C-alpha positions in Angstrom: -1.3 -30.8 -9.9 1.5 -28.5 -11.1 3.1 -31.4 -13.0 -0.3 -32.1 -14.8 -0.7 -28.5 -16.0 3.0 -28.2 -17.0 3.5 -31.5 -18.8 0.3 -33.5 -19.3 -2.3 -30.8 -20.2 -0.4 -29.2 -23.2 -0.5 -32.4 -25.3 -4.2 -32.8 -24.5 -4.6 -29.1 -25.5 -2.6 -29.8 -28.7 -4.6 -32.9 -29.7 -7.8 -30.9 -29.3 -6.4 -28.2 -31.5 -5.3 -30.9 -34.1 -8.8 -32.4 -34.0 -10.3 -29.0 -34.8 -7.9 -28.5 -37.7 -8.7 -32.0 -39.2 -12.5 -31.3 -38.9 -12.2 -28.0 -40.7 -9.7 -29.3 -43.3 -11.6 -32.5 -44.1 -14.9 -30.8 -44.4 -13.6 -28.3 -46.9 -11.5 -30.7 -49.0 -13.7 -33.8 -48.5 -10.6 -35.8 -47.4 -10.8 -38.7 -45.0 -8.4 -38.7 -42.1 -8.2 -42.5 -41.9 -7.6 -42.9 -45.6 -4.3 -40.9 -45.6 -0.9 -42.4 -45.1 -0.1 -43.5 -41.6 3.3 -41.8 -41.8 1.7 -38.4 -42.6 -0.8 -38.7 -39.7 1.9 -39.7 -37.2 4.1 -36.8 -38.2 1.2 -34.3 -37.9 0.1 -35.7 -34.5 3.6 -35.7 -33.1 4.3 -32.3 -34.6 1.1 -30.9 -33.1 2.0 -32.3 -29.6 5.4 -30.7 -29.8 3.7 -27.4 -31.0 1.3 -27.6 -28.0 4.0 -26.7 -25.4 5.0 -23.3 -26.9 1.4 -22.7 -27.9 0.3 -23.2 -24.3 3.2 -21.4 -22.6 3.7 -18.4 -24.9 0.5 -16.5 -23.7 1.7 -16.9 -20.1 5.1 -15.4 -21.0 3.4 -12.5 -22.7 1.2 -11.9 -19.6 4.2 -11.8 -17.3 5.9 -9.5 -19.7 3.1 -7.0 -19.8 2.5 -7.2 -16.0 5.9 -5.7 -15.5 5.0 -2.7 -17.5 4.5 0.4 -15.3 2.5 2.5 -17.8 -1.3 2.4 -17.4 -3.4 0.1 -19.5 -5.0 2.0 -22.4 -6.9 0.9 -25.5 -3.8 1.4 -27.6 -1.5 -0.6 -25.3 -3.9 -3.5 -25.1 -4.2 -3.5 -28.9 -0.4 -3.6 -29.2 -0.4 -6.5 -26.7 -2.8 -8.5 -28.9 -1.0 -7.5 -32.0 2.3 -9.0 -30.6 0.7 -12.2 -29.6 -1.0 -12.5 -33.0 2.3 -11.9 -34.8 4.0 -14.6 -32.8 1.1 -17.0 -33.4 1.2 -16.5 -37.1 5.0 -17.0 -37.3 4.7 -20.1 -35.1 1.8 -21.5 -37.2 3.6 -20.9 -40.5 6.9 -22.3 -39.4 5.6 -25.4 -37.7 3.0 -26.3 -40.3 5.6 -25.9 -43.1 8.1 -28.2 -41.2 5.4 -30.8 -40.6 4.5 -30.9 -44.3 8.1 -31.3 -45.3 8.6 -34.1 -42.8 5.4 -35.8 -43.9 6.5 -35.5 -47.6 3.3 -33.5 -48.2 4.6 -30.5 -50.1 4.3 -27.9 -51.4 2.0 -26.8 -48.6 -1.4 -25.6 -49.9 -2.5 -22.1 -49.2 -5.8 -23.3 -47.7 -3.9 -25.5 -45.2 -1.7 -22.5 -44.3 -4.7 -20.2 -43.8 -6.6 -22.8 -41.7 -3.6 -23.4 -39.4 -2.8 -19.6 -39.0 -6.4 -18.7 -38.3 -7.1 -21.5 -35.8 -3.8 -21.2 -34.0 -4.2 -17.4 -33.8 -7.7 -17.8 -32.4 -6.6 -20.4 -29.8 -3.6 -18.3 -28.6 -5.5 -15.0 -28.5 -8.4 -16.6 -26.5 -5.9 -18.2 -24.2 -4.0 -14.9 -23.7 -7.3 -13.0 -23.2 -8.3 -15.3 -20.4 -4.9 -15.2 -18.7 -4.7 -11.4 -19.1 -8.2 -10.9 -17.7 -7.3 -13.1 -14.7 -4.1 -11.1 -14.2 -6.0 -7.8 -14.3 -8.6 -9.0 -11.8 -5.9 -10.3 -9.5 -4.1 -7.0 -9.7 -7.3 -5.2 -8.8 -8.0 -7.4 -5.9 -4.4 -7.0 -4.6 -4.8 -3.2 -5.0 -8.0 -3.2 -3.1 -6.5 -5.3 -0.3 -3.5 -2.9 -0.2 -5.8 0.1 0.0 -7.8 -1.5 2.7 -4.6 -2.3 4.6 -3.4 1.3 4.3 -6.8 2.5 5.4 -6.7 0.2 8.5 -3.2 1.2 9.3 -4.3 4.9 9.1 -7.3 4.2 11.4 -5.0 2.3 13.8 -2.6 5.2 13.9 -5.5 7.7 14.5 -6.9 5.6 17.3 -3.5 5.4 19.0 -3.2 9.2 18.6 -6.6 9.7 20.2 -5.7 7.4 23.0 -2.4 9.3 23.5 -4.3 12.6 23.7 -6.6 11.2 26.3 -4.0 9.7 28.7 -2.3 12.9 29.9 -5.8 14.4 30.6 -6.7 11.4 32.8 -3.4 11.3 34.6 -3.6 15.0 35.4 -7.0 14.7 37.0 -6.2 11.5 39.0 -2.8 12.8 40.3 -4.5 16.1 41.2 -7.0 14.2 43.3 -4.3 12.3 45.2 -2.2 15.4 45.7 -5.0 17.1 47.7 -5.7 14.0 49.7 -2.1 13.8 50.9 -2.5 16.8 53.2 -5.8 15.6 54.8 -6.1 11.8 54.5 -3.0 9.8 54.0 -4.9 6.5 54.3 -7.4 7.7 51.7 -4.6 8.8 49.5 -3.1 5.3 49.6 -6.5 3.8 48.6 -6.7 6.3 45.8 -3.3 5.3 44.6 -4.4 1.7 44.6 -7.5 2.6 42.6 -5.5 4.7 40.3 -3.0 1.9 39.6 -5.9 -0.4 38.8 -7.4 2.1 36.4 -4.0 2.8 34.7 -3.4 -1.0 34.3 -6.7 -1.3 32.5 -5.9 1.6 30.2 -2.6 -0.1 29.2 -4.5 -2.9 27.4 -5.0 -2.7 23.7 -7.9 -0.3 23.2 -8.8 -1.8 19.8 -9.8 -5.1 21.3 -13.2 -5.6 22.7 -13.8 -6.5 26.4 -16.8 -7.8 28.3 -19.0 -4.9 29.3 -18.9 -6.1 32.9 -15.2 -5.4 32.9 -15.9 -1.9 31.6 -18.5 -1.3 34.3 -16.0 -2.4 37.0 -13.5 0.1 35.6 -16.2 2.8 35.8 -17.0 1.9 39.5 -13.3 2.4 40.4 -13.2 5.6 38.5 -16.3 6.9 40.2 -14.9 6.1 43.7 -11.8 8.0 42.8 -13.7 11.0 41.6 -16.0 11.1 44.7 -12.9 11.7 46.8 -12.4 15.1 45.2 -16.1 16.0 44.7 -18.1 18.3 46.9 -20.0 16.8 49.8 -23.1 18.2 48.2 -22.9 15.7 45.4 -25.9 13.4 45.1 -24.8 10.5 43.0 -27.0 7.8 41.6 -25.6 4.8 39.6 -27.6 2.0 38.1 -26.2 -0.7 35.9 -28.5 -3.3 34.3 -27.5 -6.7 35.9 -27.9 -8.3 32.5 -24.9 -6.4 31.3 -22.2 -9.1 31.6 -20.4 -10.8 28.7 -21.5 -8.4 25.9 -18.4 -7.2 24.0 -17.7 -3.5 23.7 -14.6 -1.5 23.0 -13.1 -0.1 26.2 -13.0 3.5 27.5 -16.0 4.7 25.5 -18.2 5.4 28.6 -15.5 7.1 30.6 -15.3 10.5 28.9 -19.1 11.0 29.6 -18.6 10.2 33.2 -15.5 12.3 33.5 -17.3 15.2 31.8 -20.2 15.0 34.2 -17.9 15.1 37.3 -16.1 18.0 35.8 -19.2 20.2 35.2 -21.6 19.1 37.9 -22.9 22.0 40.0 -26.1 23.7 40.9 -28.0 21.2 43.1 -25.1 18.7 42.5 -27.2 15.8 41.0 -25.4 13.2 39.0 -27.0 10.1 37.5 -25.2 7.4 35.7 -27.0 4.4 34.2 -26.5 1.6 31.6 -29.4 -0.5 30.2 -29.5 -3.5 27.9 -32.0 -3.9 25.1 -32.3 -6.6 22.5 -29.5 -5.3 20.3 -28.1 -2.2 22.1 -26.4 -1.0 25.2 -27.7 2.5 26.2 -25.4 4.4 28.5 -26.8 7.6 30.0 -25.2 10.4 32.1 -27.1 13.3 33.5 -25.7 16.1 35.7 -27.0 19.4 37.0 -25.1 22.5 36.0 -24.1 25.7 37.8 -26.4 28.5 37.0 -23.6 30.7 35.5 -22.3 28.0 33.1 -22.8 28.8 29.5 -24.3 25.8 27.6 -22.1 26.6 24.5 -19.0 26.1 26.6 -20.2 22.7 27.8 -22.5 20.8 25.5 -20.5 18.6 23.2 -17.3 20.7 23.6 -13.8 19.8 24.7 -11.1 17.3 23.7 -12.7 14.4 25.7 -16.1 14.4 23.8 -14.6 15.3 20.4 -12.1 12.4 20.8 -15.0 10.1 21.8 -17.0 11.1 18.7 -14.1 10.3 16.5 -13.4 7.0 18.2 -17.0 6.0 17.8 -16.9 6.8 14.1 -13.8 4.5 13.7 -14.9 1.7 16.0 -18.7 1.7 15.5 -19.4 3.1 12.0 -23.1 3.3 11.5 -23.7 1.3 14.7 -23.9 4.0 17.4 -25.6 7.2 18.4 -24.3 9.9 20.8 -26.7 12.7 21.8 -25.4 15.4 24.1 -27.7 18.3 25.0 -28.5 20.9 27.7 -32.0 21.4 29.0 -32.5 24.2 31.5 -30.0 23.5 34.3 -29.2 19.9 33.3 -26.9 18.4 30.8 -27.4 14.8 29.5 -25.4 12.6 27.2 -26.8 9.3 25.9 -24.6 6.8 24.1 -26.1 3.9 22.3 -23.9 1.0 21.0 -25.0 -1.9 18.9 -23.1 -4.9 20.1 
């Protein structure tokens, strides 16, 4: 295909150009192409074919020249571009047409022939250049848009990793603190906690920007809940309910965990804690409700802290326009409801 456009198409392009010239010239002078000398016609056809190669390639050379220019495109710069290509077209038309007339022994060249060749060649090359330049600008805009999108994605990727890095020390501190207190009272329980902790940590080492089946996320939450129960008050009344239909639906990991961790952190009063997940036609609804100590100020709890703030930002990055997170305090209860469109 490259060979065709480089070597075959230019002569076709030139013969089409020659046909247009003959039509215009014969109509204005009432000449008959087939009544002229064969030598003259052959010289003109061969000359036009040879002319077709620079005529076809020069616009491309000018496009590449102006693509390297670092200054922005303005009306003046574009006008200068077309002025340059017009000047080259006129010089090429005048020089080649004069040479063809000399070789065909058809001289002196008439002013009408010179005007026709100059006008038509200029129009052909300007149109060709305009098409190539337009394609070049569109391609540059597309490449720029792709580059901007890549930079934006890289920025979001960096921000997600930063949020993840912020969360890990917080999780590690709580888990290690639980195991530390177990070591004095229940060594066997501490060993089980270490086992659960290692499983949780292994899960967190996976790429948090790849989706996982929601069943895998629920299994992770189960392990986390077991670990948290070991350090919770014996008064705790925990209820968990996960819709059995939640199985292979894909979600981003560790989005439910901050809500559960937040509930364990602030649960008090009558020590009720309810965790549930339900499946609808298009959504997963995750709900956590916990009772609060009577002295706890709602403004210090509802929607505050690094955990929930990081969660909100992760949701904005991973589920733009496809999630809701409502956290509110009512009387002595705090509830958080996260809805994800999967």
